[in-house]
ROLUM-340110 format. One record per residue: x, y, z of N, C-alpha, C in turn. Coordinates in Angstrom, 2 decimals, always signed. Layout:
{{X,Y,Z},{X,Y,Z},{X,Y,Z}}
...
***
This chain:
{{+87.66,+39.37,+219.86},{+88.22,+39.95,+218.65},{+87.08,+40.44,+217.76}}
{{+87.24,+41.63,+217.23},{+86.24,+42.18,+216.31},{+86.35,+41.49,+214.96}}
{{+85.21,+41.26,+214.36},{+85.17,+40.67,+213.03},{+85.05,+41.77,+211.99}}
{{+85.37,+41.41,+210.78},{+85.32,+42.38,+209.68},{+83.94,+43.04,+209.57}}
{{+82.87,+42.27,+209.70},{+81.53,+42.85,+209.62},{+81.27,+43.83,+210.77}}
{{+81.77,+43.51,+211.96},{+81.63,+44.43,+213.09},{+82.27,+45.77,+212.77}}
{{+83.47,+45.71,+212.23},{+84.21,+46.92,+211.89},{+83.45,+47.73,+210.85}}
{{+82.97,+47.05,+209.82},{+82.23,+47.75,+208.75},{+80.96,+48.40,+209.28}}
{{+80.24,+47.68,+210.12},{+79.00,+48.24,+210.68},{+79.30,+49.43,+211.57}}
{{+80.28,+49.30,+212.45},{+80.62,+50.39,+213.35},{+81.03,+51.63,+212.55}}
{{+81.89,+51.46,+211.56},{+82.34,+52.59,+210.74},{+81.15,+53.21,+210.00}}
{{+80.26,+52.39,+209.47},{+79.09,+52.90,+208.76},{+78.20,+53.72,+209.68}}
{{+78.01,+53.26,+210.91},{+77.17,+53.98,+211.87},{+77.78,+55.35,+212.18}}
{{+79.08,+55.37,+212.40},{+79.74,+56.64,+212.73},{+79.67,+57.59,+211.54}}
{{+79.99,+57.10,+210.36},{+79.97,+57.96,+209.18},{+78.57,+58.46,+208.86}}
{{+77.56,+57.63,+209.10},{+76.18,+58.03,+208.83},{+75.62,+58.93,+209.93}}
{{+76.27,+58.93,+211.08},{+75.80,+59.75,+212.18},{+74.65,+59.14,+212.95}}
{{+74.44,+57.85,+212.77},{+73.37,+57.18,+213.50},{+73.04,+55.82,+212.92}}
{{+72.15,+55.14,+213.60},{+71.81,+53.76,+213.26},{+70.88,+53.65,+212.06}}
{{+69.89,+54.52,+211.98},{+68.88,+54.40,+210.93},{+69.46,+54.55,+209.53}}
{{+70.22,+55.60,+209.31},{+70.80,+55.82,+207.99},{+71.82,+54.73,+207.66}}
{{+72.63,+54.35,+208.62},{+73.61,+53.28,+208.39},{+72.90,+51.98,+208.03}}
{{+71.81,+51.68,+208.72},{+71.06,+50.46,+208.44},{+70.52,+50.48,+207.01}}
{{+69.93,+51.61,+206.61},{+69.42,+51.73,+205.24},{+70.53,+51.55,+204.22}}
{{+71.67,+52.18,+204.46},{+72.79,+52.10,+203.52},{+73.33,+50.67,+203.40}}
{{+73.25,+49.92,+204.49},{+73.80,+48.56,+204.49},{+72.75,+47.49,+204.18}}
{{+71.50,+47.91,+204.03},{+70.44,+46.95,+203.74},{+70.08,+46.09,+204.95}}
{{+70.21,+46.67,+206.14},{+69.90,+45.97,+207.38},{+68.80,+46.72,+208.10}}
{{+68.24,+46.08,+209.12},{+67.27,+46.79,+209.94},{+68.01,+47.61,+210.99}}
{{+67.35,+48.65,+211.47},{+67.94,+49.49,+212.51},{+68.22,+48.66,+213.75}}
{{+67.31,+47.77,+214.10},{+67.50,+46.95,+215.30},{+68.68,+46.00,+215.15}}
{{+68.91,+45.48,+213.95},{+70.06,+44.60,+213.73},{+71.37,+45.36,+213.91}}
{{+71.42,+46.57,+213.40},{+72.63,+47.40,+213.54},{+72.83,+47.76,+215.01}}
{{+71.78,+48.15,+215.68},{+71.87,+48.50,+217.10},{+72.35,+47.31,+217.93}}
{{+71.82,+46.12,+217.63},{+72.25,+44.91,+218.33},{+73.74,+44.64,+218.12}}
{{+74.21,+44.84,+216.89},{+75.63,+44.60,+216.61},{+76.51,+45.56,+217.40}}
{{+76.11,+46.81,+217.47},{+76.89,+47.78,+218.25},{+76.86,+47.39,+219.72}}
{{+75.70,+46.97,+220.22},{+75.61,+46.50,+221.61},{+76.55,+45.32,+221.85}}
{{+76.62,+44.40,+220.90},{+77.50,+43.23,+221.03},{+78.96,+43.64,+221.03}}
{{+79.32,+44.58,+220.18},{+80.70,+45.07,+220.15},{+81.04,+45.71,+221.50}}
{{+80.14,+46.55,+222.00},{+80.38,+47.20,+223.30},{+80.52,+46.16,+224.41}}
{{+79.68,+45.16,+224.37},{+79.74,+44.10,+225.38},{+81.05,+43.33,+225.29}}
{{+81.46,+43.01,+224.08},{+82.71,+42.26,+223.87},{+83.91,+43.06,+224.36}}
{{+83.90,+44.37,+224.09},{+85.02,+45.22,+224.49},{+84.93,+45.68,+225.93}}
{{+83.73,+45.65,+226.48},{+83.54,+46.08,+227.86},{+83.54,+47.58,+228.06}}
{{+83.23,+48.32,+226.99},{+83.18,+49.79,+227.07},{+82.00,+50.30,+226.24}}
{{+81.51,+51.46,+226.60},{+80.47,+52.13,+225.82},{+81.17,+52.88,+224.69}}
{{+80.71,+52.68,+223.46},{+81.30,+53.32,+222.29},{+80.51,+54.54,+221.83}}
{{+79.20,+54.47,+222.00},{+78.34,+55.57,+221.57},{+77.35,+55.92,+222.67}}
{{+77.03,+57.19,+222.72},{+75.95,+57.67,+223.57},{+74.80,+57.93,+222.64}}
{{+73.68,+57.31,+222.90},{+72.56,+57.46,+221.99},{+71.27,+57.70,+222.75}}
{{+70.53,+58.62,+222.20},{+69.17,+58.88,+222.66},{+68.32,+58.96,+221.40}}
{{+67.06,+59.25,+221.55},{+66.21,+59.36,+220.37},{+66.58,+60.57,+219.50}}
{{+67.25,+61.54,+220.09},{+67.59,+62.76,+219.35},{+69.08,+62.96,+219.10}}
{{+69.90,+62.17,+219.75},{+71.33,+62.47,+219.71},{+72.17,+61.20,+219.60}}
{{+73.22,+61.28,+218.81},{+74.20,+60.21,+218.66},{+75.57,+60.84,+218.82}}
{{+76.37,+60.32,+219.72},{+77.72,+60.87,+219.91},{+78.67,+59.74,+220.29}}
{{+79.89,+59.84,+219.81},{+80.92,+58.87,+220.18},{+81.49,+59.19,+221.54}}
{{+81.77,+58.16,+222.30},{+82.52,+58.33,+223.53},{+84.00,+58.43,+223.16}}
{{+84.84,+58.66,+224.13},{+86.28,+58.70,+223.85},{+86.76,+57.35,+223.31}}
{{+86.26,+56.27,+223.90},{+86.62,+54.93,+223.42},{+86.10,+54.71,+222.00}}
{{+84.89,+55.21,+221.73},{+84.32,+55.09,+220.39},{+85.13,+55.82,+219.35}}
{{+85.61,+57.01,+219.71},{+86.44,+57.78,+218.78},{+87.75,+57.04,+218.50}}
{{+88.35,+56.49,+219.54},{+89.61,+55.75,+219.36},{+89.38,+54.53,+218.47}}
{{+88.29,+53.82,+218.69},{+88.00,+52.65,+217.86},{+87.71,+53.07,+216.43}}
{{+86.96,+54.15,+216.25},{+86.64,+54.61,+214.90},{+87.90,+54.98,+214.12}}
{{+88.82,+55.69,+214.74},{+90.04,+56.09,+214.05},{+90.79,+54.88,+213.52}}
{{+90.88,+53.85,+214.32},{+91.58,+52.63,+213.88},{+90.74,+51.82,+212.91}}
{{+89.47,+51.70,+213.20},{+88.58,+50.88,+212.37},{+88.39,+51.45,+210.97}}
{{+88.33,+52.77,+210.86},{+88.16,+53.38,+209.54},{+89.34,+53.04,+208.64}}
{{+90.54,+53.05,+209.21},{+91.72,+52.67,+208.42},{+91.65,+51.21,+208.01}}
{{+91.26,+50.36,+208.95},{+91.17,+48.92,+208.66},{+90.12,+48.66,+207.58}}
{{+88.95,+49.28,+207.72},{+87.88,+49.10,+206.73},{+88.34,+49.56,+205.35}}
{{+89.07,+50.67,+205.28},{+89.57,+51.15,+203.99},{+90.62,+50.19,+203.42}}
{{+91.49,+49.68,+204.26},{+92.50,+48.71,+203.81},{+91.85,+47.46,+203.24}}
{{+90.80,+46.98,+203.92},{+90.09,+45.79,+203.43},{+89.44,+46.08,+202.08}}
{{+88.77,+47.21,+201.97},{+88.13,+47.58,+200.71},{+89.15,+47.71,+199.59}}
{{+90.29,+48.33,+199.89},{+91.35,+48.47,+198.88},{+91.90,+47.12,+198.45}}
{{+92.09,+46.23,+199.41},{+92.61,+44.89,+199.10},{+91.62,+44.13,+198.22}}
{{+90.34,+44.18,+198.57},{+89.32,+43.50,+197.77},{+89.28,+44.05,+196.35}}
{{+89.33,+45.37,+196.23},{+89.28,+46.02,+194.92},{+90.51,+45.62,+194.08}}
{{+91.68,+45.62,+194.69},{+92.91,+45.27,+193.97},{+92.87,+43.82,+193.48}}
{{+92.39,+42.94,+194.32},{+92.31,+41.51,+193.93},{+91.32,+41.34,+192.79}}
{{+90.16,+41.99,+192.88},{+89.17,+41.87,+191.81},{+89.74,+42.41,+190.49}}
{{+90.43,+43.54,+190.55},{+90.98,+44.14,+189.34},{+92.10,+43.29,+188.76}}
{{+92.96,+42.74,+189.61},{+94.12,+41.99,+189.14},{+93.79,+40.54,+188.78}}
{{+92.84,+39.94,+189.49},{+92.61,+38.52,+189.33},{+91.15,+38.16,+189.09}}
{{+90.30,+39.16,+188.88},{+88.86,+38.93,+188.77},{+88.43,+38.12,+187.57}}
{{+89.07,+38.30,+186.44},{+88.68,+37.58,+185.23},{+89.49,+36.30,+185.10}}
{{+88.83,+35.18,+184.76},{+89.58,+33.95,+184.55},{+90.60,+34.11,+183.44}}
{{+91.73,+33.46,+183.61},{+92.80,+33.56,+182.60},{+93.05,+32.24,+181.94}}
***
């Protein structure tokens, strides 16, 4: 099962178009982000991204996961924001 952090990292990598920019945006090292994507691929048993030193592209499985994961990541962010706004201050 994918964890929330896995989903966030995967979505960040896709939106950033690669590991380096996603790592900088998330305050992680490039190798840590790459390892997480490798772990996700291993857990799922499919290749999600094709990567070389010059190119980053989603596989068909990667695109399918991104479409679902982006919605999940947005739902989580919306839920967190709503809870903070509604219940953030002590009453």
